[in-house]
C-alpha positions in Angstrom: 0.0 0.0 0.1 1.1 3.5 -0.6 0.8 5.5 2.6 1.2 9.3 3.1 2.4 11.2 6.1 1.5 15.0 5.4 2.5 18.0 7.4 0.0 19.1 10.1 -1.3 22.6 9.1 -3.6 23.3 11.9 -2.5 26.2 14.1 0.5 25.3 16.2 0.2 21.5 15.5 3.8 20.3 15.6 2.8 16.5 15.9 3.3 14.2 13.0 1.4 11.1 12.1 4.3 8.6 12.4 7.9 8.7 13.7 10.8 7.5 11.6 10.7 4.1 13.6 7.1 3.8 12.6 7.9 4.5 8.9 10.6 1.8 9.1 8.1 -0.7 10.3 5.7 0.1 7.6 8.4 -0.1 4.9 9.6 -3.3 6.5 6.0 -4.7 5.7 6.6 -3.9 2.1 4.7 -0.6 1.9 5.7 2.6 0.2 5.7 5.6 2.6 5.6 9.3 1.3 6.4 11.9 3.9 6.0 15.6 3.2 9.3 17.7 3.4 9.7 18.9 7.0 6.6 17.1 8.2 8.5 15.8 11.3 10.6 18.8 12.1 8.2 20.1 14.7 8.5 16.8 16.6 12.3 16.6 16.3 12.4 14.3 13.3 14.4 15.3 10.3 13.8 14.4 6.5 17.1 12.5 6.6 15.8 10.4 9.5 12.7 9.5 7.5 14.8 8.9 4.3 17.0 6.5 6.4 13.9 4.6 7.5 12.9 4.1 3.9 10.5 6.9 3.2 10.4 9.0 0.0 10.2 12.7 0.8 7.8 14.8 -1.4 7.8 18.6 -1.6 4.1 19.4 -0.9 1.0 18.4 0.9 -0.7 18.1 -2.5 1.9 15.6 -3.6 1.5 13.4 -0.5 -2.2 13.3 -0.8 -2.1 12.6 -4.6 0.3 9.7 -4.1 -1.3 7.9 -1.1 -3.9 5.3 -0.7 -4.0 5.9 2.9 -3.1 9.1 4.9 -2.0 8.8 8.5 -2.1 12.1 10.3 -2.8 13.5 13.9 -5.5 16.1 13.6 -8.7 16.3 11.5 -8.4 17.6 7.9 -9.0 21.4 7.9 -10.4 23.2 4.9 -7.4 23.6 2.6 -7.0 19.8 2.8 -10.8 19.0 2.0 -10.3 19.1 -1.8 -7.2 16.9 -1.6 -8.9 13.9 -0.2 -10.5 11.7 -2.8 -13.0 8.9 -3.1 -11.9 5.5 -1.4 -8.8 7.1 0.0 -8.4 5.9 3.7 -7.9 8.7 6.2 -6.7 7.5 9.6 -6.7 10.4 12.3 -8.5 12.0 15.0 -11.7 13.4 13.5 -14.1 14.4 16.3 -16.9 14.7 13.7 -19.7 15.1 16.2 -18.8 18.7 16.9 -17.9 19.9 13.4 -20.5 19.8 10.8 -18.4 21.4 8.0 -15.7 18.7 8.4 -18.4 15.9 8.4 -20.0 17.4 5.2 -16.6 17.7 3.5 -15.7 13.9 4.2 -19.2 12.9 3.0 -18.6 14.6 -0.2 -15.1 13.2 -0.6 -16.2 9.6 -0.6 -13.2 8.8 1.4 -13.0 6.1 4.3 -12.6 8.1 7.5 -11.2 6.0 10.3 -11.2 7.9 13.5 -8.7 7.2 16.3 -11.0 8.3 19.1 -13.6 5.8 18.4 -11.4 2.5 17.8 -11.9 0.2 20.8 -10.1 -2.8 22.3 -11.4 -6.0 23.7 -12.0 -4.3 27.0 -14.0 -1.5 25.3 -11.3 1.0 26.1 -10.1 3.6 23.5 -6.6 2.6 22.9 -5.8 5.3 20.3 -7.3 8.0 22.6 -5.6 7.0 25.8 -2.1 8.3 25.1 -3.1 11.7 24.1 -5.7 11.7 27.0 -2.8 11.0 29.3 -0.7 13.9 27.9 -3.7 16.3 27.9 -4.7 15.4 31.5 -1.2 16.1 32.7 -0.8 19.3 30.6 -4.3 20.6 31.7 -3.0 21.0 35.2 0.3 22.6 33.9 -1.5 25.1 31.9 -4.0 25.8 34.7 -1.3 26.4 37.1 0.3 28.9 34.6 -2.9 30.7 34.1 -3.4 31.0 37.9 -0.4 33.2 38.0 -1.1 37.1 38.2 1.0 38.0 35.2 -1.3 35.6 33.0 -4.4 37.2 34.4 -5.1 34.8 37.2 -5.8 35.0 40.9 -2.0 34.7 41.7 -2.5 31.3 43.4 0.2 28.7 43.7 -1.2 25.3 43.1 0.6 23.6 46.0 0.5 26.5 48.5 3.3 26.9 51.0 3.6 26.0 54.7 1.0 28.2 56.4 -0.8 29.1 53.2 -3.6 26.7 51.8 -3.0 25.0 48.4 -5.3 25.8 45.5 -8.6 23.8 45.1 -8.9 21.9 41.9 -12.1 20.3 40.6 -11.7 17.6 38.0 -15.0 16.8 36.2 -14.9 13.2 34.9 -12.6 10.3 36.2 -11.6 8.8 32.9 -8.1 8.7 31.5 -7.8 12.5 31.2 -9.5 13.2 34.6 -7.4 10.6 36.5 -4.2 12.0 34.9 -5.1 15.6 35.8 -6.0 14.6 39.4 -2.7 12.8 39.9 -0.6 15.7 38.4 -2.5 18.3 40.6 -2.3 16.1 43.6 1.5 15.6 42.9 1.9 19.4 43.1 0.3 19.6 46.4 -3.2 20.9 45.5 -6.5 20.2 47.2 -8.2 18.0 44.6 -11.8 16.8 44.0 -12.6 14.3 41.2 -16.2 13.7 40.2 -17.9 11.2 38.0 -21.3 9.4 37.6 -19.9 6.0 37.8 -19.6 4.9 41.6 -17.2 2.0 40.7 -15.0 4.4 39.1 -15.1 6.6 42.1 -14.4 3.7 44.4 -11.4 2.9 42.4 -10.1 6.4 42.6 -10.6 6.4 46.2 -8.5 3.3 46.5 -5.7 4.4 44.3 -5.4 8.2 44.5 -3.2 10.2 47.0 -4.9 11.3 50.2 -5.3 14.8 48.8 -7.7 13.6 46.3 -11.4 13.4 47.3 -14.3 11.8 45.2 -17.6 13.3 44.7 -20.6 12.1 42.7 -21.2 14.3 39.6 -24.5 16.3 39.7 -25.3 19.8 39.0 -26.0 20.5 42.7 -22.7 19.1 43.8 -20.7 21.0 41.1 -22.5 24.3 42.1 -21.7 23.7 45.7 -17.8 23.2 44.7 -17.4 26.0 42.2 -17.3 29.1 44.6 -14.2 27.7 46.5 -12.5 26.3 43.4 -9.5 27.9 41.9 -9.0 25.6 38.9 -11.6 23.4 37.1 -10.7 20.7 34.6 -13.3 19.5 32.3 -12.6 16.0 31.2 -15.9 14.5 30.1 -16.1 12.0 27.3 -18.9 10.3 25.3 -17.1 8.4 22.7 -17.8 9.7 19.3 -20.5 12.0 20.5 -20.8 15.7 21.8 -19.8 16.3 25.2 -22.6 17.4 27.8 -22.4 20.8 29.3 -21.5 20.2 33.0 -20.9 23.9 33.8 -23.4 26.2 32.2 -23.2 29.8 31.5 -24.7 30.9 34.8 -22.6 28.6 36.9 -19.4 30.3 35.6 -20.5 33.3 37.7 -20.2 31.4 40.8 -16.4 31.1 40.7 -14.0 33.8 42.0 -12.4 36.3 39.5 -9.1 35.1 38.2 -9.9 31.4 38.7 -9.3 29.2 35.6 -11.3 26.7 33.7 -9.6 24.2 31.3 -11.9 22.5 29.0 -10.1 19.2 27.6 -13.3 18.0 26.0 -13.2 20.9 23.5 -12.6 18.5 20.7 -16.0 17.0 21.4 -17.6 20.4 21.6 -16.7 21.1 25.4 -18.1 20.3 28.6 -18.5 24.0 29.6 -21.3 26.0 27.9 -18.9 28.9 27.6 -16.4 26.9 25.7 -15.2 27.9 22.1 -12.0 26.4 20.5 -8.8 28.5 21.1 -5.2 27.9 19.8 -1.7 27.8 21.5 -1.0 31.2 20.2 -4.1 32.7 21.7 -5.2 30.2 24.4 -7.5 32.0 26.7 -10.5 34.4 27.1 -12.7 35.6 29.9 -16.1 35.0 31.0 -17.3 36.9 34.1 -13.6 37.4 35.1 -12.9 33.6 35.0 -10.1 32.6 32.5 -11.3 30.0 30.0 -8.7 27.7 28.4 -9.9 25.6 25.5 -7.0 24.8 23.2 -8.2 22.0 20.8 -4.9 20.3 20.6 -3.3 20.5 23.9 -0.7 17.6 23.3 0.6 19.5 20.2 2.5 21.8 22.9 4.9 18.8 23.6 5.0 17.2 20.0 8.1 15.0 20.7 6.5 13.2 23.7 3.0 13.3 21.9 4.3 11.8 18.6 6.3 9.2 20.2 3.3 8.0 22.4 0.7 8.3 19.5 2.8 6.2 17.2 3.3 3.6 19.7 -0.5 3.2 19.7 -1.5 3.7 16.2 1.3 1.7 14.4 -0.1 -1.8 15.0 -3.6 -0.6 13.6 -1.8 1.2 10.7 0.0 -2.0 9.9 -3.1 -4.1 9.8 -5.0 -1.5 7.5 -2.0 -1.5 5.1 -1.3 -5.2 5.3 -5.0 -6.4 4.9 -6.8 -3.4 3.5 -9.3 -1.6 5.5 -12.3 -4.0 4.8 -10.4 -7.2 5.8 -8.7 -5.6 8.8 -12.0 -4.3 10.1 -13.6 -7.8 9.5 -10.9 -9.4 11.7 -11.0 -6.7 14.4 -14.4 -5.5 15.3 -12.8 -2.7 17.6 -11.0 -1.3 14.6 -14.3 -1.4 12.7 -15.7 0.8 15.3 -13.3 3.5 14.2 -14.9 3.7 10.8 -17.1 6.7 10.9 -17.7 7.6 7.1 -17.4 5.5 4.1 -18.4 6.3 0.6 -20.5 9.4 1.4 -22.4 7.6 4.3 -22.1 8.0 8.1 -21.6 4.6 9.6 -21.0 5.6 13.2 -24.4 6.2 14.9 -23.3 9.0 17.3 -22.2 11.3 14.4 -25.4 10.7 12.4 -27.3 11.6 15.6 -25.3 14.6 16.4 -26.6 16.2 13.1 -29.8 14.5 12.4 -28.3 12.7 9.3 -29.0 9.4 7.9 -27.1 6.6 9.6 -25.9 3.4 7.6 -24.6 0.2 9.1 -21.1 -0.5 8.2 -21.9 -4.2 7.7 -24.2 -3.1 4.7 
């Protein structure tokens, strides 16, 4: 198979779809790999490293899309890429269709096979291609939240861990999935007073068993969240409904309950955000204010640490990419029902129910 690795063109996205080591594995399986010139530079990988791994370097993004049967990338295609994607071409990346009608319509028009990292499952119903970036995003959410609590950044001037004689910051983590658990551990490690919420009592029991003593658990309800917000310095939104739009756990009126200069970080922004006030921001312009509360909603948080993120992502995606390339997407999905769950759009039809429901569009079974 001919595989293309284009350079990411989303704002401040420095990750790349595969490392040189990943390319070497694909080439070792007999596949031809085309990498766009300087595609890996932002992650610390040179063209020469890709050449040494067996890739052919192409000058432009147009060249890569034109040459490839399958595109492997990191973020969803954006408008300059829509016209480059053609019928029956496999595009393997994060899509997050349910919060982006323009992207959904463009991929339906293209006739491409769109396989979304974020809806691939494993035998335990986990999301193996979302987990590594969720781990990064969860840890970084606290790092970024702590930064914007600083007075020069517009925050209250609160040190997350406090000091002897001064109370630490209060951190509220909404959702105890991979992002939430990593955020809670990071905040706890810095010495903050952490509360983590969820609607799954078994998940909360597990957190109570394994989290440090400065992490408390709380059942997630509007009442409980409203009770926590006035005393909270940093809120981390980490709610995920696989493939679907995130629910709003903090409404517009609830933001006003928080102290001025407190910070809200919405890691669920890729799925529409779990704060009603969320709109996507970028690493170059990451925050805005609502009622004096700082809102951080960067849609590609792991892109700030591209070396770590690219290495972690390739570790997870490469086995699936090899199956798709070795067997073709249809046979690979027949063999692996979890990979089949990653298929969201095929030949102008939506084959992932949550995406169809998000826009009230027709749904077609992948089996058909």
